[in-house]
N, C-alpha and C positions, 0 to 999 in steps of 0.2 A: 134374474130368475134362473135357477138351476134346472138342469135337464132331468126329466123323469126317465129312469132306466128300467125298462121292463122287457120281458121275453118277446113281446110283440115288436118292439123297436129293434131288438137284436136280430130276430128272425127275418124282419123286413130286409135287412142287409145280408144276413148270413145265408138264407136259403137260396136266393139267386146266385150268390157268390159260390155256394157249395155246388150248384148245378154247373156253373161256368168253370169252376175249378177242376172238375173231374173230366173235362174235355181232353186234356193231355193224356192222363192215364187211360182213358177210354180209347184214344188213338192207339196206344201201345198194347192195351189188352185185346183190342179187336185184331190187330196184327198177330198177336200171340195165339189167340184162339183159332183164327182162320189158318195161319201158317202151320200150327200144330196138327192140323187135320188134313194137310195136303197128302197126296198119294206118293209123292216122290221125295225121298230124303227128309221126312218130317222132323226127325230129331235134330239133324244138322241145321235145318232151316230155323227151327225154334231156338237153337243155341245162338245162331248168328243174329237173330232179331233181339235176343237178350243182351248180347254183347254190344251191338250198335245202339240199342236202347239205352244202355248204361252210359255210353259215351255221349249220345245226343242229350240225355238228361243233364249230364254234367255241363255241356255247353249252354243249354237253355237256362239252367239254374245259375250258372256263373254270370252270364251276360244278360239274363232277364231280371236282374236285381233292380233295374230301372223302375219296375212296377212299384216296388216297395218304397223306393226313394221319392218318386213322383207323388205317390199316394200320401206319404207322410207330410211332405212340404205343402201340397195343395190342401190337404185336410186341415193342417194347422192354420193356414191362411183363411180357410172357410170359417174355422172357429173364431178367428180374430176379425171376421167380417172385412177382409181386405184381399179378396180374390184377384182383383184387377192388377195387383202388384206382381202376380206370377203367371199371368195368362199366356205369356210367350215361352214359359219354361218347358212345357211338354213338347212343343215342336222342336226345340233345341235338343232336348234329351233324345227324342226319336231319331233325329238326324245323326247324332253321335253314335247311338247304339246300332243303327242299321249300317252305318259306314264301317263300324268294327266287324259286323257280321260278314261283310263282303271280304274283308281281310282274312277272316277265319276260313272261309271257303277256299280262298286262294292258297292258304298254307296247309290245310289238312287234306284237300282233295288228292294231291299227288303223293301224300304220305300215308294214305289210308291203310295199306298193307302193313307198314311198320307200326302204325298206331295199334292195330288190332292184334299184332303179334305180342304187344305188351300185355294184352289181356289173356295170353296163353292160347290164342286161337291158332289153329293150324289146319292144313289139308282142306277138306271141303268146307268146314266151318269158316275158315279164313277166307276162302274164295267167296262164299255167300255173304260174309260180313262186308267185304270190300264192295261187292256188287250192290248190296242193299244201301250202304252208306253213300256211295257215289251218286245215287239218285236222291236219297232223302235229305242230304245236306242242303239242297237247293231250296228247301222249304224254310231253312233257318232264318233268313232275313225277314220273311213274312211272319214267322212266329214271334220274333223279337218286336216287330212293329206292333203286332196285336197285343202283346204283353204290356208294352208301354202305354198304349191307348187304354187298356183295362185299368192300369194304374191311375190314369187321369180320371176316369169315371169313378174309381173308388175314392179318390181324393174329393170329388164332388158329391160324395155320399150316395152314389148311384151304382148299384150292382145289377140292375134289371137289364140294361142294354147288353152288357157283357154276357149275361145269361142267354139272351136270345141268340147272340152271335155264336156262342159256344155250342148251343143245341144244334144249330144249323150245320156247323162245322163237323160235329161228331156224327150226325146222321149222314152227311155227305161222305165221310170217311168209311162208315160201315157199308153203305151201299156200293161205293167204289171198290172197297176191299173184295166183296163177293164177286163183283163183275170182273175185276182185273186179275184177281188171284185164280179163281176157278174158270173164268171165261164164260161166254155164252155160245152155245152150240151153233155153228154155221155163221157166226158173226164175229166173235172175239176169241182168239186163242188164249188158253190159260197162260198167265205170265208168272204164276207162283210168287216167289219172294220179290221179284221185280214189281209185280202188280201191287203188292202191299206198300212198297216204297212210293210208287206213283200215286196211289190213293191218298197217302198221308200228305204228300206235297200239294196235291190239288186242293185237299181240304184246308190246308194252311193258307193257301192263296185266297180261297173263298172267304175265310175268316178275316184276313187282312183287308180285303176290299170292303167287307161289311163294317169293319171297325172304322175305317176312314169315313164311310158314308154316315154312320151314326154320330161320330164325333162332330162332323161338320154341320149336320142338320139338327142335332139335339142339344148342342152346347154352344157357347160363345168362344170356345177354345179354337184357335186357328191351327192349321197344319203347315202352313207356309212358314218356313224358317225366317226369322228376322234377327237382326243384329243391332246393337251390341248384345253380348250375352246378358241374360238376366242376373241380377245381383245374387240370386240364390244358386247360381250354377256352381259356385265353389262348394257350398254346403252339399249340393246334390252330388258333386264329384267325390267329396270325402265320404259321404254315405255309401255311394256305389263302391268305392274302393274298399271300405270296411266290409261291406257285404260280399264283395268279390273275394277277399281273403277268406272270409267265413265260408263261402260256398266252395272255394277250392278245398278247404279242410273237409267239408262235408263230402265232397266227391272223392277225396283220398280214401275215405271210408268205403264208398261204393266201389271204387276201383279195386281195393284189396279184397272186398267181398266177392266181386265178379271174377277177379283173377284166381282166387283160391278155388271157387266153384268150378271154373273152367279147367283148372289143373287136376281136379278129381275125376274128370272124364265127361263124355258127352251126355250121359244120362243125368249127371249131377248138375251140369250147367243148364240143361233143359228144365229140370225140376226147380232150380234156383230162379230161372226166368219167370216161371209161373208164380212162385212164392213172392218174389220181390215186386212183381207187377201188382199183385193183390195187396201187398204192403203199401205201395204207392197209392192204390185206390183208396185205402183207408186214410192215408195221409191227406189226400185231396178232398175227401169227404169232410174231415174235420177242418180243413182249410177254409171252409165257408165261415165257420165261427172264428177262426183265426183272422180272416179278412174283416169280419165285423169288429173284432178287437183292434185291428190295425186302423180302420176307418174312424171309429168312435174315439179311441184313445188319442189319436192325433187331433181330432176336433176338440176334445175336452182339455187336452194339454195346451193347445193354442189359446183356448178361452180361460185358462188357469182355473178350471172347474175340477179341483182335485177330489172332491167328495163323489162326484159322478164317476170319475176315473176309478176310484177304489171300488165303488158299488158295481161298476161294469166288470171289473176284474173278478170280484167274488162270484158274480152270476156266471161268468164264462168258465170258471173252474168247475162249478157244479155241472154245467152243460157238457163240458168236455169229458168228465168222468162218466156221465150217463151215456153219451154218444159212444164212447170207447167200449163200455160194457155191452151195449146193444150190438155193436159191430162184432164183438167177440162171440156173443151168443148166436147171432145169425150164422156166423162162420161155422160154429160147432154143429148147428142144426143141419146145414147143407154141406157137411165136411166131404163126404164121398162124391156127391154130384159135382162139386166145385172142380175137383181134379179131372173128372171125366169130360168137363166142358172144354178143357184145353188140349187133352191128348188121350189116346187109347193105348199108348205104349206102356206095358206093365212095369218095366224097370224104372221108367220115369215117374210113374204114379207112386211106386213104392217109396222112392226117395222124397217125393213131394209130401206124401202123407206123414212121413216120419218127422217132418219139420214144420208143417202148417200150423200145428197147435201152438208153437212158439210165436208165430206171427200173430195169431189171435190173442194170446195172452198179453202181448205187447200193447194192444190197442188203447187201453185206458192211460197208460204211461205216455204213449205217443200223443194222445189227445192233449194232455196238459202241456207237453213240450211245444207242440205246434201252435197252440193258442197263445202261449207266452211269446213265441217268436213273433207272432202278429202284433201283439201289444207293444213289444219293445221296438219293432220297426215303426209303428205309428208314433211312438214317442221320439223317434229319431236317434235312439241310443244304440246305434249300430256297432259302436266300438265294444260294448258289452257282449253283444252277440258274437262278434268276431273272436274276442278272447276266449269266450266259453267254448266255441266250436274247436278252437285250436287245442285247448286242454282236453276236451272230450274225445277228440280224434287221436291225438298223439300220446296222451297219457293213459287213456282208458281203452279205446277200441283197438288200436294197432297192437299193443303188447298182449291184450287178451286174445285176439284172434290168432296170433302166432302161437300163444301158449296152448289154446284149445286145439289148434291144428297139430301141434306136437303130440298131444295125447290122443289123436285120432277121432276127434268129434266130427270132423268134416262139415256137412251142411248145418248140423245142429250147432256146431261151434260158431259158425258165422252168425247165426241168428241169436244165439245167446250173447255174443259180443255186441250185436246191434241193440239188444235189450238194455245192457248196462250203459251203452253209449247214450241211449235215450234218457235213462235215469240221470246221467251226468249232465244232460242238457236241460232238464226240467227243474230239478230241485234248486240249484243256485239262482235261477231266475225268479222263482217264487220268493225266496228269501230276500233277494235284492229289491224286488218291487215293494214288499211290505216295509222294508227298512227305509226306502226312499219316500214313499207316498202316504203311509198311514198317518204320520205326524202332520204332514202338510194338509191332509183332509180334515184333521181335528182342528187345525188352526184357521180354517176358512168357513 
């Protein structure tokens, strides 16, 4: 019996995944909004949060690819009704990735100043960047642990528990941000940018603890590492390696974008910080449907149910376009208030308003790209994603951003280049999927 694909089934997975997915950008956006309104050196603080945020996002995306790999393998085994064969894989994956995260702390902590100089940070922005990073980096292992557990839940076709964990983490971060950044009179001194960093770390620890509790009490998946390694650990490693290269290419794009914005001056990097965090928010909103594509495509592929796979793909494309258009329309309706939420600095607002319209127009294109990312991760075709990101970054984005910079486009040039980067990421995946699976669906 084939699976009935309808909006209810997709939303059952997508909406909780959407809510849990926006937890990370909410952490960054909360820091951005609160830091942008402090009374001391707000512009410099905002710039530092943006630079460190870009670097932390790179680390999380590069080493957090375990989520997609675990989800893909587990969901395929769920589709094949053989979950028992991979029950010990998640704990092994978690052990590997958290061990790597400790090495990252040991290598980047003493080199923080040199790292952020590569982003063109200097003077007070550099000092704040180093200060903020040297606190926030200690949340990194907890974040990777949580991401790996979320991948396990997704493979089990469950996005509800990750949603609960993410909501609690996001609320904790917001409350702690206000308390630690602004302080409480007679009780807690304002900690400014340090307070934002501590708030993020505490929230990440809370989410990791909750993730462990839910996994142990709500599933049969163990957290205790057992050996020998699962037979799928090799495929897991290959998938993670492909996604690692892909994500490095992705972060080359974000590195150049942040570096150019920083080089234009403190008002530009502050405006870029606001705009790119809103872009991340849009990305993580559509990631809910990308996650549904990841979860269900893996299951259908494992069950060799190609008709359901194609039907799922067609419905997700329609949903992606609708969500992207709605996000753009909402952004245009609240165009002015959006900027004022993050800062009252007139020079920063001017730069932000000059570029925000491009971020909004990108949303439908981004939606398609992100949904196909999820589908192809679920299929385990990580080599396709790897090769496409390499082409999109080094053949499309990098030459274009340098060209637009030469002609003086500045922030507009960065986001125009990002738009073409997203087009280059989405169209080939659409063509590849149709070529690979339409005929298989007709023959089954």
